[in-house]
N, C-alpha and C positions, 0 to 999 in steps of 0.2 A: 375795047372796053366792054365788059359784061353788063348787059342791061339789068336794071334792078326790077325784080319781080314783085308784084303785089302778093300779099299773103294768100289770096285766092289762087293766083297763078302757081305759087310755090306748092300749095296743097294739091293742085292737079298733077304736079310732078311727083310729089311725095306719095300719093295714093298708088302710083305705079310701082313703088319700091316695097310695098307691103309683102312680107314673107309669106303670109297666109291669106288666102282669098276670104274676104268677109262673107258672112252668111247672106242669104237672100234678102232678108229685111234690111240689113245694112247697105247692100248693093242698091236696093231700090231707093233708100233714103239718100245715098250718095248721088244717084242719078237725078232724083227729083230736085235736090238742092243745087246741083250743077246746072240743070236746065233753068230753074227759077232764077238763079244767080246770073246766068248768061243771057237769057231771053225774056225773063219776066213770066207772066201768067201763061198757062198752057195754051197751045195753039193747035188748030186743026180739030179733027173729029177723032173720037175714040175708035180704035181699030175694031173690026167686027169679027165674027166667025170664031175660028179656033186659034187666033193669035193671042194665046194666053200671056206670053211674055210682053207683047206690045200693050195689052190691056193693063197688065200690072204696072208697067212703066207709066202709061198715061194716067192711071188712077193715082199713083204716087205723086206725080207732078201736079195733077189737078187738086190734090189735097192741100197744096201750098198756095193755091189761088189767093191773091191779095197780099201775100208776103212780099216786102220790098226786095229787089235784087240784092241790096246791100246786106239785109238781114240774112238772106239765104246764103250769101257768100260767107258771112261770119259763122253761120251754123255749119257750113261745109268745112271750113277750116277747122272748127272745133271737133267735128266728127273725125276727120282725117287725123288730127292730133291724138284723139282718144284711141283710135285704132292703132296708131304707132306706139303709143304708150303701153297698150295692152299686149305688146309683144308681136304685133303684126309687121313691124318694120324689119327689113332685111338688115342683118347685122346685130340685132338685139338678142 
C-alpha cells in the first residue's frame, strides 16, 4: 500500500519535477520555507567570511523567525503550486 503524503511532503516531490529551475529569490524562499516548515526557527550561527550562498540561505530562513511550521508548510505548498502553474512543471 502506498503511503499517503501530506501536502508538504508532496510539494517536496513536486518541486523536483519543475522543468525550469526557479530564480535565485524563489530558490531562497523555497529553502527558507522548507527549513522553517521542517525545523522551525533558524538554528546555529550565520556563516562568516566569503560563504555568500550560506549567508543568503541563513538570512532567508532567519527572516521567517516566528512563523509557525504549519504556516511555512502552507506557504511552501502554495509557492510550489504557483511555480508548477507558471509552466515550471515537467510535462506542461
